[in-house]
N, C-alpha and C positions, 0 to 999 in steps of 0.2 A: 504494500500500500504506500502511496506517495506521502511524504512527510507533510506537504501542504496541498490544499485543495481549494480551488476557486469554483463556485457554483454560480452560473449565470441563469437567473430565473426568467423564463420566457414570459413576456407580457400576457396577462389573462386574455386579452382580446385577440391574440394571435391564434388562429385556428390550428387544431392539431391534425395529424394525419387522418385521412378519411373524411375530411369535411367536404361539404358540397353535396350535390344530389347523388353522385355515384363515384366520385374521385376520378372520373374520366376513364374508368376501367371498361374494357370491351365486354359486352355481354351482360353487364349489370344495368346500364342505363337504357331506358326504353328508346332513346334517340340514337343509340349507338355511341361510339367513342367520339368525344368532343373535348374541347378545352372549356372547362367550367369557369365562368367568371370568378367564382369564389377561389379557385386555384390561383388565378392570376393575382388577385388581391392578397392571398396568403403569401405568395412569394414576395410581393412588394412589402407587406407588413413585416416579414422576417428579415429583410435585407439589413436594417440597422443592427439587429442582434447579431447577424452573421458577421458584420464588419467589426463589432466589438469582440466577438469570439476570435476572429482571425488576428486582430491586432494583439489581443492579450496573449493568445497561444504563441504567436510568432516572437513576441518580445519578452517572454518569460523563459526561464530554463526548462528544459524538457522534463525534469523530475517533478515539476509542479503540475498536478492534474488540473485541467480546465474542462468543465462539463456544462452543457446546457441542460436544464431541467424544466419539465413542465410543472407549473405550480400546483396542478391537480394531482401530481404523483406524490402525495404525502407519505405513502408507504415507504418510499425511498428517501424523500427529502428530510423528514423530521428525524429519523434515526441517524442519517448522515450528519446532520447538524450536531446531534448529541455526541456521536463518536468523535467528530472533528474537534468539537469544543472541549470534551473531556481529555482528549489526547494533548491539547494545549492548556490544560489545567484551568479552564474557565469555570467560575462558580456556577452552581445550579441555578441560582436566582437570575443571573445574567443569561444563562442558556434558555431558561423558560421565557424570558422576554424576547429573545431572538427567535424562538420557535413560533411565537405569535406573529412576529414581523416577517418571517421567512417567505411567506407566499405573497408578500407585497408586490405591487406593480413593478415588474422588471427589476427585482432586487438583485443585488450582488452580495454573495456570501463568501467570506474568506476564512477558512479554518473554523467554521461554525459560528462566525460573527457576521451579522448583517452590517455591511459597510455602506450600502446605498439602497434606497427603497422608494425614492420619490420619482421614479421614471428612469428610462434608459439614458445615461449620459453619452455624449459623443465618444468615439473609440479611444482617442488619446486621453480624455479625462477619465474614462473607466480604467485605463491602464495605470494612470497616476493613483487613483483610488486603491486599486488592488496592490500596487507596489507599496503604498504607505501602510496598508493593513498587514502585509506580510512581515514576518519576523525578520529583523535585520540580519540574523544569521543565515538567511537564505541567499545572501550575497547577490543582490539584484542590481548591480551597478550597470544597468542597461545591457546586460548580456542577452544574446539571442540564443534560441534553442537550435538554430541552424548551424551547420558546420561552416567554417570559413571557406570562401570561394564559391558559395552557393547563392 
């Protein structure tokens, strides 16, 4: 398991897989295969989160886990926050407060601590927030997870 973990919580209004009338799957829709307008909106709605993910993932060391989580997936999210928080010796009272805030709109959670919940920040700002929240021992002096020459 990675020593540090960043969870990017997908905005509540971003539709999940299978949204729309038929997801465009052949044989399911009465109109046949088509581009559902909901699918096009879904891709547009997810673009900002994708930019944040790509920026954070590319500019942090590879040993730091970065994951996108659906806020409705509480069976994963809440235990993950407890595990991460306890691993970093966070008090139970603080953890309970973060459990309540964890499914906030486009929250960013670092090592079991909610560090942003008021909306998805731009990619560079999200990276700054994540770096500030990570333990200084992670040695994040603008290292890239990519090998030199790539």
